[in-house]
C-alpha positions as CSV (number, residue, x, y, z in Angstrom):
1,X,112.5,156.2,175.8
2,X,113.0,159.9,176.0
3,X,114.4,161.8,178.9
4,X,111.1,163.6,179.3
5,X,109.3,160.2,179.6
6,X,111.7,159.0,182.2
7,X,111.0,162.1,184.2
8,X,107.3,161.5,184.1
9,X,107.8,158.2,185.8
10,X,108.2,160.1,189.0
11,X,110.1,159.4,192.2
12,X,109.3,156.1,193.7
13,X,111.0,153.8,196.3
14,X,114.6,153.3,195.3
15,X,115.9,151.0,198.0
16,X,114.2,148.1,199.7
17,X,115.6,145.5,202.0
18,X,113.8,142.3,201.4
19,X,115.0,139.7,203.9
20,X,118.3,139.6,202.1
21,X,120.8,142.5,202.1
22,X,121.9,144.1,198.9
23,X,118.6,144.4,197.0
24,X,118.6,147.9,195.5
25,X,115.8,149.4,193.4
26,X,118.0,151.6,191.2
27,X,117.3,153.9,188.3
28,X,118.9,151.2,186.1
29,X,116.2,148.7,187.2
30,X,113.4,151.3,186.6
31,X,114.7,152.1,183.2
32,X,114.9,148.4,182.3
33,X,111.4,147.9,183.5
34,X,110.0,150.6,181.3
35,X,112.2,149.6,178.3
36,X,111.0,146.0,178.5
37,X,107.4,147.1,178.6
38,X,107.8,149.6,175.8
39,X,109.5,147.0,173.6
40,X,106.9,144.3,174.4
41,X,104.0,146.6,173.6
42,X,105.7,147.6,170.3
43,X,105.4,144.0,169.1
44,X,101.9,143.5,167.8
45,X,100.8,140.2,169.3
46,X,97.1,140.7,168.7
47,X,95.2,137.4,169.0
48,X,94.0,136.4,166.5
49,X,96.4,135.6,165.0
50,X,98.8,136.0,167.9
51,X,102.2,135.5,166.3
52,X,104.0,135.8,169.7
53,X,107.4,134.4,168.5
54,X,109.1,137.8,168.2
55,X,108.0,138.8,171.7
56,X,109.1,135.4,173.1
57,X,112.5,135.9,171.6
58,X,112.8,139.3,173.2
59,X,112.0,137.8,176.7
60,X,114.5,135.0,176.0
61,X,117.3,137.4,175.0
62,X,116.9,139.7,178.0
63,X,116.5,137.0,180.6
64,X,119.4,135.0,179.1
65,X,121.6,138.1,179.8
66,X,120.8,137.7,183.5
67,X,121.9,134.1,183.6
68,X,118.7,132.3,182.9
69,X,118.6,129.2,180.8
70,X,116.1,130.1,178.2
71,X,114.3,128.2,175.5
72,X,111.7,128.9,172.9
73,X,108.7,126.5,172.6
74,X,107.2,127.1,169.2
75,X,104.1,124.9,169.2
76,X,102.6,126.3,166.0
77,X,104.0,128.6,163.3
78,X,104.8,131.9,164.9
79,X,103.1,130.8,168.2
80,X,105.7,130.4,170.9
81,X,106.4,130.5,174.6
82,X,109.6,131.7,176.2
83,X,110.6,129.5,179.1
84,X,113.4,130.8,181.3
85,X,114.8,128.9,184.3
86,X,117.2,130.2,186.9
87,X,118.5,127.5,189.3
88,X,119.8,128.7,192.7
89,X,121.6,126.4,195.2
90,X,120.1,122.9,195.4
91,X,117.6,123.4,192.6
92,X,116.5,119.7,192.8
93,X,115.8,119.8,196.5
94,X,114.6,123.4,197.0
95,X,111.2,124.7,196.1
96,X,110.1,125.8,192.6
97,X,108.4,129.1,192.0
98,X,106.8,129.7,188.7
99,X,106.0,133.1,187.2
100,X,103.4,133.0,184.4
101,X,102.2,135.8,182.2
102,X,101.0,136.0,178.6
103,X,102.4,137.6,175.5
104,X,99.3,137.8,173.4
105,X,96.8,140.7,173.5
106,X,93.3,141.4,172.2
107,X,93.1,143.3,168.9
108,X,93.0,147.1,169.2
109,X,89.8,147.4,167.1
110,X,88.9,149.8,164.4
111,X,88.4,152.9,166.6
112,X,90.9,155.7,167.1
113,X,93.2,155.6,170.1
114,X,94.5,158.8,171.8
115,X,97.9,157.1,171.8
116,X,98.9,154.5,169.2
117,X,98.2,151.1,170.6
118,X,101.6,149.7,169.7
119,X,103.7,152.8,170.5
120,X,103.7,153.0,174.3
121,X,103.4,156.5,175.9
122,X,103.6,157.8,179.4
123,X,101.1,160.4,180.5
124,X,99.8,161.5,183.9
125,X,101.4,158.7,185.8
126,X,100.2,156.0,183.3
127,X,101.7,154.0,180.5
128,X,99.4,153.5,177.6
129,X,99.4,150.8,175.0
130,X,97.7,147.5,174.1
131,X,98.9,145.0,176.6
132,X,100.1,147.6,179.1
133,X,97.7,146.1,181.7
134,X,96.7,142.8,180.1
135,X,99.3,141.4,180.7
136,X,102.6,142.7,179.4
137,X,102.8,145.0,182.4
138,X,102.9,142.0,184.7
139,X,105.5,140.3,182.5
140,X,107.8,143.3,182.5
141,X,107.4,143.6,186.3
142,X,108.4,139.9,186.7
143,X,111.4,140.5,184.5
144,X,112.5,143.5,186.5
145,X,112.0,141.5,189.8
146,X,114.5,139.0,188.5
147,X,117.0,141.8,187.9
148,X,116.3,143.2,191.4
149,X,117.0,140.0,193.3
150,X,120.1,139.0,191.2
151,X,122.6,140.5,193.7
152,X,121.2,138.3,196.5
153,X,120.9,135.1,194.5
154,X,123.6,133.3,196.6
155,X,121.1,133.4,199.5
156,X,118.4,131.6,197.5
157,X,117.6,127.9,197.1
158,X,115.5,126.1,194.6
159,X,114.5,127.3,191.2
160,X,112.6,130.2,189.6
161,X,110.9,129.5,186.2
162,X,109.5,132.4,184.1
163,X,107.0,131.3,181.5
164,X,106.0,134.0,179.0
165,X,103.2,132.2,177.2
166,X,101.3,132.5,174.0
167,X,97.5,132.2,173.2
168,X,96.1,132.9,176.7
169,X,93.3,135.1,175.1
170,X,92.0,132.2,173.1
171,X,92.1,129.2,175.3
172,X,95.5,129.0,177.1
173,X,97.2,126.9,174.5
174,X,100.7,128.2,175.5
175,X,100.4,127.3,179.1
176,X,98.9,123.9,178.3
177,X,101.8,123.2,175.9
178,X,104.3,124.0,178.6
179,X,102.6,121.9,181.2
180,X,102.6,118.9,178.8
181,X,106.3,119.3,178.2
182,X,107.6,120.0,181.7
183,X,108.5,116.4,182.7
184,X,111.6,117.6,184.5
185,X,109.6,120.1,186.5
186,X,107.1,117.7,188.1
187,X,108.2,118.4,191.7
188,X,106.3,120.5,194.3
189,X,105.8,124.0,192.9
190,X,103.8,127.1,193.4
191,X,102.9,129.7,190.8
192,X,102.0,133.3,190.4
193,X,99.9,134.3,187.3
194,X,100.5,137.9,186.3
195,X,97.1,139.4,185.5
196,X,95.6,142.7,186.5
197,X,94.4,142.1,190.1
198,X,95.0,145.5,191.5
199,X,98.0,144.0,193.3
200,X,95.5,142.0,195.4
201,X,95.8,138.2,195.9
202,X,93.3,136.2,193.9
203,X,92.7,132.6,194.8
204,X,90.0,131.6,192.3
205,X,88.2,132.6,189.1
206,X,85.1,131.7,187.2
207,X,85.2,129.3,184.3
208,X,84.3,130.3,180.7
209,X,82.5,128.6,177.9
210,X,82.1,130.4,174.5
211,X,79.8,129.1,171.9
212,X,78.5,130.0,168.4
213,X,75.1,128.8,167.5
214,X,74.1,128.9,163.9
215,X,70.8,128.4,162.0
216,X,70.4,127.8,158.3
217,X,67.2,128.9,156.6
218,X,66.3,129.4,153.0
219,X,66.8,132.6,151.0
220,X,64.0,134.2,149.0
221,X,63.0,137.5,147.5
222,X,61.8,139.8,150.3
223,X,58.7,140.7,148.3
224,X,57.4,137.1,149.2
225,X,58.9,136.1,152.6
226,X,56.7,132.9,152.6
227,X,59.0,131.4,149.9
228,X,62.0,131.5,152.2
229,X,62.9,130.5,155.8
230,X,64.3,133.5,157.7
231,X,67.3,132.4,159.8
232,X,67.3,135.7,161.8
233,X,64.0,135.1,163.6
234,X,65.0,132.0,165.6
235,X,68.4,133.6,166.5
236,X,66.6,136.7,167.7
237,X,64.6,134.5,170.0
238,X,67.8,132.8,171.1
239,X,69.2,136.3,172.1
240,X,66.1,136.9,174.2
241,X,66.5,133.4,175.7
242,X,70.1,134.3,176.7
243,X,68.8,137.5,178.4
244,X,66.3,135.6,180.4
245,X,68.8,132.8,181.3
246,X,71.1,135.5,182.7
247,X,68.3,136.6,185.0
248,X,67.8,133.0,186.2
249,X,71.5,132.6,186.9
250,X,71.3,135.4,189.3
251,X,69.9,133.0,191.9
252,X,73.1,130.9,192.1
253,X,75.7,133.2,193.6
254,X,79.1,131.6,194.7
255,X,80.5,132.9,198.1
256,X,83.9,133.9,196.6
257,X,83.3,134.2,192.8
258,X,79.9,135.8,192.7
259,X,77.2,135.2,190.1
260,X,77.5,133.0,187.0
261,X,76.6,135.1,184.0
262,X,75.9,134.7,180.3
263,X,75.8,137.2,177.4
264,X,75.1,137.4,173.7
265,X,77.9,139.3,172.1
266,X,78.1,138.9,168.3
267,X,75.3,138.4,165.9
268,X,75.8,137.9,162.1
269,X,73.2,137.2,159.4
270,X,71.8,138.3,156.1
271,X,73.5,139.7,153.0
272,X,71.2,142.4,151.6
273,X,68.1,144.3,152.7
274,X,65.8,142.7,150.1
275,X,66.9,139.1,150.6
276,X,65.4,136.7,153.2
277,X,68.5,135.6,155.1
278,X,69.4,132.0,154.8
279,X,72.0,132.1,157.6
280,X,72.4,133.7,161.1
281,X,74.7,133.0,164.0
282,X,75.0,134.2,167.6
283,X,78.2,134.1,169.6
284,X,77.8,133.9,173.4
285,X,79.9,133.9,176.5
286,X,79.0,131.9,179.6
287,X,80.9,132.4,182.9
288,X,80.6,129.4,185.2
289,X,81.2,129.0,189.0
290,X,82.2,125.8,190.9
291,X,79.4,123.3,190.9
292,X,78.3,124.0,187.3
293,X,79.3,121.2,185.0
294,X,81.5,121.3,182.0
295,X,78.5,120.8,179.7
296,X,76.3,123.3,181.5
297,X,76.1,125.8,178.7
298,X,75.5,123.2,176.0
299,X,72.6,121.8,178.1
300,X,71.1,125.3,178.4
301,X,71.4,125.9,174.6
302,X,69.8,122.5,173.9
303,X,67.0,123.5,176.2
304,X,66.3,126.4,173.8
305,X,66.7,124.2,170.7
306,X,64.3,121.6,172.0
307,X,61.7,124.3,172.7
308,X,62.1,125.4,169.1
309,X,61.7,121.9,167.8
310,X,58.5,121.5,169.9
311,X,57.0,124.2,167.6
312,X,58.7,123.0,164.4
313,X,60.0,119.4,164.3
314,X,62.1,120.3,161.2
315,X,64.0,123.0,163.0
316,X,67.8,122.4,163.1
317,X,70.7,124.2,164.7
318,X,74.5,123.8,165.1
319,X,76.7,124.6,168.2
320,X,80.4,125.3,167.8
321,X,82.9,125.6,170.6
322,X,84.8,128.9,170.4
323,X,88.4,128.8,171.7
324,X,88.8,126.3,174.5
325,X,86.7,126.1,177.7
326,X,88.4,127.1,181.0
327,X,87.2,125.5,184.1
328,X,86.5,127.4,187.3
329,X,89.6,127.3,189.6
330,X,90.0,127.9,193.3
331,X,92.6,127.0,196.0
332,X,92.5,127.1,199.7
333,X,93.4,130.5,201.4
334,X,95.7,128.4,203.6
335,X,98.0,127.4,200.8
336,X,101.6,128.5,201.4
337,X,101.6,130.5,198.2
338,X,98.7,132.5,199.4
339,X,100.3,133.3,202.7
340,X,103.5,134.3,201.0
341,X,101.7,136.6,198.6
342,X,99.8,138.3,201.4
343,X,103.1,138.8,203.3
344,X,104.9,140.2,200.2
345,X,102.0,142.7,199.5
346,X,102.0,143.8,203.2
347,X,105.8,144.4,203.3
348,X,105.7,146.6,200.2
349,X,102.3,148.4,200.6
350,X,101.5,148.2,204.2
351,X,98.1,146.6,203.3
352,X,97.0,143.3,204.8
353,X,94.9,141.9,202.0
354,X,92.2,139.3,202.1
355,X,92.2,136.6,199.3
356,X,89.5,137.2,196.8
357,X,88.0,135.9,193.6
358,X,88.3,137.0,189.9
359,X,85.4,137.4,187.5
360,X,87.6,136.7,184.4
361,X,89.2,133.3,183.4
362,X,93.0,132.9,183.3
363,X,95.7,130.3,182.8
364,X,95.4,129.7,186.5
365,X,92.9,127.0,185.7
366,X,95.5,124.9,183.8
367,X,98.2,125.3,186.4
368,X,95.8,124.1,189.1
369,X,93.8,121.4,187.2
370,X,96.5,120.0,184.8
371,X,99.7,120.9,186.7
372,X,98.4,120.4,190.3
373,X,100.2,123.6,191.1
374,X,98.8,125.9,193.8
375,X,98.4,129.3,192.1
376,X,97.7,132.9,193.0
377,X,96.8,135.6,190.5
378,X,98.7,138.8,191.3
379,X,99.5,141.7,189.0
380,X,99.3,145.5,188.5
381,X,96.3,147.2,187.0
382,X,92.6,146.5,187.1
383,X,90.2,144.6,184.7
384,X,88.4,147.9,183.9
385,X,91.6,149.0,182.2
386,X,91.8,146.0,179.9
387,X,90.3,145.3,176.5
388,X,89.5,149.0,176.1
389,X,90.6,151.8,173.8
390,X,93.6,153.6,175.4
391,X,94.5,150.6,177.7
392,X,96.8,151.7,180.5
393,X,98.6,150.6,183.7
394,X,99.4,153.0,186.5
395,X,103.2,153.4,186.8
396,X,103.0,153.4,190.6
397,X,101.3,149.9,190.5
398,X,103.9,148.7,188.0
399,X,106.7,149.6,190.3
400,X,105.0,148.2,193.3
401,X,104.5,145.0,191.4
402,X,108.3,144.7,190.9
403,X,108.9,145.0,194.6
404,X,106.1,142.6,195.5
405,X,107.4,140.0,193.0
406,X,110.9,140.5,194.3
407,X,109.8,140.1,197.9
408,X,107.9,136.9,197.0
409,X,110.9,135.3,195.3
410,X,112.9,135.7,198.5
411,X,110.1,134.6,200.8
412,X,109.6,131.4,198.8
413,X,113.3,130.7,197.8
414,X,115.4,132.1,200.6
415,X,117.5,129.5,202.5
416,X,116.2,130.6,205.9
417,X,112.5,130.7,204.8
418,X,109.8,129.5,207.1
419,X,107.2,126.9,205.9
């Protein structure tokens, strides 16, 4: 990191007293925050294929230097989590706070970026790079928070576990693997998922189901279409069905999470402009709210298929699950982790936030449904800054996230904490 880039970070709060004396936000902490984020962005963890092992090892090495007990969970070739544990006094009896954020990012695409996607740059109070917002910024802030609270660790009780996980963007395989392997951690816990929430507490999100529906026809010369069976036509009708379905879903709003939605996002078919296409597929994304069943989207697609068969009994189609479904997830606003998150945000920003919902799906669903762990989504940045060209996170939010996470650690794990 150049001296000029350090200067662009600007002046921010340097000292903060968070329930425990001796917590100092120094230039050393700030530089470590930026260096960790720079180095994480520099490792291309585009998913597919992911290949998060190198990034996991980076987290492992840097957290081990702070006294964490760190391990690598490689659940597939080059696909790995870093699991870092720091026990304070009475770790078996005290509470357990889990920080969770993901190492993988979406691919940068084939378009030109103003700043190279894997060479982080600071400009106008922002840090640019793939993953800066989703979600390596949250992970770097969590790592910095651990550095910040280290001097007051003698006043903490219980255990902090940092899970830097793989494969969140394609089904949450990393978090699920960790949950299945955490036999020693099956005690009362609470979790924070680092995703771009604008530093607002999120207590629920929609579920997601992604499907590919394919149709096989019969090729022929385009001079005589009757000799073939055009696979594009039924898929085109499916796209219109999806558009109409989305309008119907607008009648089923959830009070916290809003409307369920569906969209047609990828269509592929045909090989040449003078050949009747024998194959076509449509890839779709369905966002579900509580009350909609796990098979909701499949039933809706079968509704379309049955209407096509009513016209042509020989019509056939195939449905393939893309990635892994994520169920809607929601917790009570009265959960202790929610109250602690709201208090931490208030102490750092002066804002008294109200819990809200999230339109995107995250690994929160697995922590709640599989781990029975009350979980809040809380991180720097906004969804509008993710999955785009020139992805960025605001440096001010990044620094505030460090302070909020630090405050949260002491609120949950301090020996004199209140229930």
